[in-house]
C-alpha positions as a printed NumPy array, in Angstrom:
array([[ -79.842,   64.004,  -93.869],
       [ -79.462,   60.87 ,  -92.012],
       [ -77.084,   57.913,  -92.583],
       [ -74.658,   57.708,  -95.614],
       [ -73.872,   61.46 ,  -95.889],
       [ -71.981,   60.818,  -99.181],
       [ -74.941,   59.541, -101.01 ],
       [ -75.352,   62.991, -102.682],
       [ -71.555,   63.374, -103.578],
       [ -71.195,   64.714, -107.09 ],
       [ -74.457,   66.624, -107.361],
       [ -74.416,   70.445, -107.988],
       [ -75.902,   72.675, -105.489],
       [ -79.409,   72.956, -107.242],
       [ -79.433,   69.259, -107.355],
       [ -78.469,   68.719, -103.656],
       [ -81.161,   71.165, -102.687],
       [ -83.839,   69.379, -104.61 ],
       [ -82.703,   66.001, -103.365],
       [ -83.137,   67.09 ,  -99.722],
       [ -86.311,   68.91 ,  -99.924],
       [ -88.082,   66.229, -101.953],
       [ -86.944,   63.73 ,  -99.221],
       [ -88.555,   66.034,  -96.632],
       [ -91.829,   66.216,  -98.541],
       [ -91.978,   62.475,  -99.498],
       [ -90.03 ,   60.453,  -96.947],
       [ -88.014,   58.999,  -99.814],
       [ -84.203,   58.336,  -99.739],
       [ -82.44 ,   60.281, -102.321],
       [ -79.107,   59.216, -103.859],
       [ -76.974,   60.724, -106.651],
       [ -77.328,   58.865, -109.888],
       [ -75.833,   60.977, -112.601],
       [ -72.303,   60.132, -111.379],
       [ -69.465,   57.859, -112.306],
       [ -69.718,   58.642, -116.166],
       [ -73.245,   57.296, -116.642],
       [ -74.413,   58.45 , -120.04 ],
       [ -77.658,   60.308, -120.237],
       [ -78.338,   59.49 , -116.715],
       [ -81.069,   61.33 , -114.73 ],
       [ -79.924,   63.265, -111.682],
       [ -81.111,   61.519, -108.613],
       [ -82.517,   58.066, -107.494],
       [ -85.497,   58.22 , -105.081],
       [ -86.122,   55.015, -103.085],
       [ -89.411,   55.059, -101.004],
       [ -90.115,   53.029,  -97.855],
       [ -92.769,   50.965,  -99.545],
       [ -90.188,   49.77 , -102.217],
       [ -91.066,   52.143, -105.066],
       [ -88.371,   53.803, -106.898],
       [ -88.487,   57.141, -108.874],
       [ -86.147,   59.072, -111.145],
       [ -85.741,   62.759, -110.457],
       [ -84.221,   65.185, -112.81 ],
       [ -83.448,   68.815, -111.728],
       [ -83.326,   72.089, -113.811],
       [ -83.91 ,   75.76 , -113.211],
       [ -85.422,   78.399, -115.267],
       [ -85.316,   82.365, -114.967],
       [ -86.023,   85.26 , -117.335],
       [ -83.566,   86.301, -120.142],
       [ -80.384,   87.741, -118.594],
       [ -81.509,   87.608, -115.019],
       [ -78.779,   85.406, -113.817],
       [ -76.095,   87.316, -115.505],
       [ -77.308,   90.611, -114.19 ],
       [ -77.432,   89.383, -110.726],
       [ -74.035,   87.909, -110.941],
       [ -72.669,   91.101, -112.268],
       [ -74.281,   93.156, -109.61 ],
       [ -72.916,   90.736, -106.928],
       [ -69.42 ,   90.971, -108.402],
       [ -69.768,   94.625, -107.959],
       [ -71.29 ,   94.537, -104.585],
       [ -74.286,   96.444, -106.022],
       [ -71.88 ,   99.448, -106.106],
       [ -70.561,  101.357, -109.257],
       [ -68.137,  104.047, -109.113],
       [ -69.452,  107.644, -108.497],
       [ -68.076,  110.317, -110.546],
       [ -69.973,  112.973, -108.743],
       [ -70.426,  114.097, -105.136],
       [ -74.112,  113.525, -104.378],
       [ -75.661,  110.182, -103.377],
       [ -76.911,  108.462, -106.333],
       [ -78.918,  105.249, -106.96 ],
       [ -79.975,  103.205, -109.911],
       [ -83.223,  101.175, -109.94 ],
       [ -82.275,   98.615, -112.748],
       [ -85.612,   97.7  , -114.658],
       [ -84.483,   95.132, -117.082],
       [ -81.517,   92.705, -117.332],
       [ -80.873,   93.947, -120.973],
       [ -80.46 ,   97.507, -119.581],
       [ -77.33 ,   96.815, -117.51 ],
       [ -74.55 ,   97.472, -120.02 ],
       [ -76.321,  100.392, -121.835],
       [ -77.035,  102.118, -118.202],
       [ -73.44 ,  101.425, -117.092],
       [ -72.21 ,  103.168, -120.102],
       [ -74.314,  106.266, -119.633],
       [ -74.795,  106.721, -115.998],
       [ -71.426,  108.56 , -115.234],
       [ -72.211,  111.166, -117.921],
       [ -75.755,  111.543, -116.575],
       [ -74.454,  112.085, -113.091],
       [ -72.015,  114.79 , -114.134],
       [ -74.593,  116.483, -116.305],
       [ -77.321,  116.448, -113.511],
       [ -74.947,  117.81 , -110.763],
       [ -73.594,  120.507, -113.055],
       [ -77.235,  121.574, -113.863],
       [ -78.434,  121.093, -110.27 ],
       [ -81.085,  118.501, -111.06 ],
       [ -81.63 ,  115.082, -109.383],
       [ -82.974,  113.025, -112.375],
       [ -81.704,  112.954, -116.167],
       [ -85.239,  113.618, -117.227],
       [ -84.906,  117.211, -115.684],
       [ -81.864,  117.959, -117.727],
       [ -82.256,  120.865, -120.308],
       [ -83.634,  119.842, -123.683],
       [ -80.478,  120.903, -125.348],
       [ -78.281,  118.672, -123.238],
       [ -80.356,  115.651, -123.925],
       [ -80.631,  116.35 , -127.711],
       [ -77.081,  116.301, -128.104],
       [ -76.5  ,  112.904, -126.368],
       [ -78.673,  109.969, -127.54 ],
       [ -77.831,  107.786, -124.648],
       [ -78.637,  110.436, -121.949],
       [ -81.867,  110.974, -123.867],
       [ -82.51 ,  107.188, -123.72 ],
       [ -81.763,  107.074, -120.005],
       [ -83.896,  110.031, -119.439],
       [ -87.008,  109.326, -121.382],
       [ -87.015,  105.646, -122.899],
       [ -85.545,  103.291, -120.373],
       [ -87.558,  102.129, -117.275],
       [ -84.37 ,  102.176, -115.092],
       [ -84.336,  105.113, -112.923],
       [ -81.196,  107.131, -111.793],
       [ -81.818,  109.359, -108.754],
       [ -79.616,  111.748, -106.989],
       [ -79.758,  113.177, -103.437],
       [ -77.471,  116.408, -103.039],
       [ -77.977,  116.505,  -99.323],
       [ -76.661,  113.08 ,  -98.367],
       [ -72.932,  112.59 ,  -97.544],
       [ -71.059,  109.577,  -96.238],
       [ -69.937,  111.749,  -93.199],
       [ -67.856,  114.794,  -92.438],
       [ -68.879,  116.298,  -95.573],
       [ -67.156,  113.82 ,  -97.853],
       [ -68.834,  112.899, -101.166],
       [ -70.479,  109.477, -101.537],
       [ -68.079,  107.076, -103.035],
       [ -70.443,  104.584, -104.827],
       [ -73.635,  104.484, -106.618],
       [ -76.043,  101.854, -105.312],
       [ -77.444,   99.728, -108.09 ],
       [ -80.223,   97.351, -107.459],
       [ -82.924,   95.711, -109.597],
       [ -86.194,   97.777, -109.779],
       [ -88.977,   96.438, -107.556],
       [ -91.713,   94.964, -109.871],
       [ -95.39 ,   95.565, -109.298],
       [ -97.939,   93.322, -110.667],
       [-101.443,   92.116, -110.147],
       [-100.925,   89.054, -107.769],
       [-102.693,   85.924, -108.524],
       [-103.077,   84.828, -104.954],
       [-105.192,   81.795, -105.846],
       [-102.593,   80.758, -108.625],
       [-105.508,   80.179, -111.109],
       [-102.972,   80.918, -113.986],
       [-100.345,   78.392, -112.594],
       [-101.433,   75.365, -114.631],
       [-101.176,   77.278, -117.919],
       [ -97.911,   78.831, -116.965],
       [ -96.558,   75.545, -116.056],
       [ -97.709,   74.15 , -119.408],
       [ -95.673,   76.821, -121.06 ],
       [ -92.676,   76.335, -118.84 ],
       [ -92.552,   72.618, -119.989],
       [ -92.323,   73.837, -123.52 ],
       [ -89.176,   75.907, -123.   ],
       [ -86.413,   74.074, -124.703],
       [ -84.051,   73.313, -121.902],
       [ -86.942,   72.394, -119.544],
       [ -88.487,   70.157, -122.31 ],
       [ -85.1  ,   68.279, -122.762],
       [ -84.808,   67.576, -118.983],
       [ -88.316,   66.337, -119.051],
       [ -87.832,   64.052, -121.891],
       [ -84.639,   62.775, -120.257],
       [ -86.256,   61.662, -117.148],
       [ -89.187,   60.403, -119.127],
       [ -86.864,   57.946, -120.748],
       [ -85.789,   56.438, -117.417],
       [ -86.338,   52.695, -117.181],
       [ -86.945,   50.282, -114.161],
       [ -88.478,   53.04 , -112.016],
       [ -92.09 ,   53.347, -110.843],
       [ -92.368,   57.281, -111.074],
       [ -90.378,   60.02 , -113.078],
       [ -90.157,   63.434, -111.352],
       [ -89.115,   66.704, -112.81 ],
       [ -87.894,   69.506, -110.263],
       [ -87.784,   73.184, -111.537],
       [ -86.264,   75.865, -109.549],
       [ -87.76 ,   79.145, -110.638],
       [ -85.749,   82.28 , -110.709],
       [ -86.803,   85.882, -111.295],
       [ -88.79 ,   86.099, -114.696],
       [ -89.04 ,   82.494, -114.985],
       [ -92.858,   82.846, -114.319],
       [ -95.197,   85.806, -114.751],
       [ -94.72 ,   88.181, -111.865],
       [ -98.296,   87.645, -110.88 ],
       [ -97.464,   84.09 , -110.005],
       [ -93.747,   84.47 , -109.023],
       [ -94.571,   86.737, -106.19 ],
       [ -97.155,   84.652, -104.385],
       [ -94.665,   81.632, -104.775],
       [ -92.127,   83.431, -102.75 ],
       [ -94.15 ,   83.186,  -99.513],
       [ -97.067,   81.359,  -97.851],
       [ -99.769,   80.354, -100.203],
       [-103.51 ,   81.158,  -99.855],
       [-104.882,   78.36 , -102.29 ],
       [-103.81 ,   75.677, -104.824],
       [-104.838,   75.497, -108.467],
       [-107.86 ,   73.576, -109.374],
       [-106.809,   72.614, -112.858],
       [-103.903,   70.419, -114.088],
       [-101.122,   71.517, -116.27 ],
       [-100.66 ,   69.604, -119.621],
       [ -97.917,   67.106, -118.766],
       [ -97.077,   64.297, -121.275],
       [ -96.645,   60.645, -120.154],
       [ -94.91 ,   59.03 , -118.63 ],
       [ -93.731,   62.103, -116.476],
       [ -95.604,   61.638, -113.162],
       [ -94.691,   64.382, -110.764],
       [ -93.517,   67.97 , -110.987],
       [ -91.905,   69.951, -108.352],
       [ -91.665,   73.868, -108.488],
       [ -90.161,   76.333, -106.073],
       [ -88.708,   79.854, -106.347],
       [ -85.119,   81.048, -105.569],
       [ -86.137,   82.67 , -102.371],
       [ -85.096,   81.007,  -99.09 ],
       [ -87.892,   79.365,  -97.312],
       [ -90.395,   79.501, -100.25 ],
       [ -92.902,   76.652, -100.449],
       [ -92.274,   73.609, -102.527],
       [ -95.091,   72.879, -104.946],
       [ -95.82 ,   69.398, -106.063],
       [ -98.104,   68.121, -108.884],
       [ -98.851,   64.516, -109.628],
       [-101.45 ,   62.663, -111.785],
       [-103.18 ,   61.204, -108.798],
       [-103.267,   63.97 , -106.246],
       [-103.008,   67.155, -108.33 ],
       [-101.584,   70.085, -106.666],
       [-100.232,   70.288, -102.985],
       [ -97.858,   72.431, -101.156],
       [ -94.982,   71.458,  -98.78 ],
       [ -93.132,   73.532,  -96.076],
       [ -89.724,   72.004,  -96.284],
       [ -87.794,   74.692,  -94.295],
       [ -84.966,   76.908,  -95.31 ],
       [ -82.474,   76.143,  -97.971],
       [ -79.608,   73.678,  -97.461]])
């Protein structure tokens, strides 16, 4: 990061990451700006070799409940207590499912093992009709509970934990990112993103105004989020609707090593390989 290693002091992790990767993409020198009690200050000041200055504001966006779900699963190390003796896994479909699945999965495991079935959907109708939560888990929820009676930790001991992971999503992949301009237009209308855009748009005594958005799972349609986590095949041909005086947008996903996308009023869309997260 060059000389003056303390120039990013006071920035949050996401803000520091944005500062570093925008430096790599542009050759600018980043310095923390929203520090020392400044009121309504943008996050980062960018100084370019040709004398231009830019204001950079940083925000993030993910689907409803995604961050909380991932935090809860990390806290539990993706493992919930196992009341049975088989190997069980849970594919958690939606963030909103987590508390309801957690409340019902233990009863479901005990019922399944007692009836010799590996999924709640295979339980007898009479068992499900008497328990609305088991019926929901078996036939309404997209989350999937599966058991394997032949898998043990070793020496015949029961498996001590239930592995809980987010369910893999399948979607048509927009590899040419044709839908990205429209999705970014909608992204800029999300209230907390719009507030950050307005904040940096109000910056004075700068030549450019940049908004950086880190996208988490659910922050864009799956058809766009998936290709943005790896090497890109193409760039969009159209521009998003971006109100003046915002001049630049930066977008990247939460995946390590994902490309950094840039849009500006002069050059349109471009992608930058800025390396792994710092």
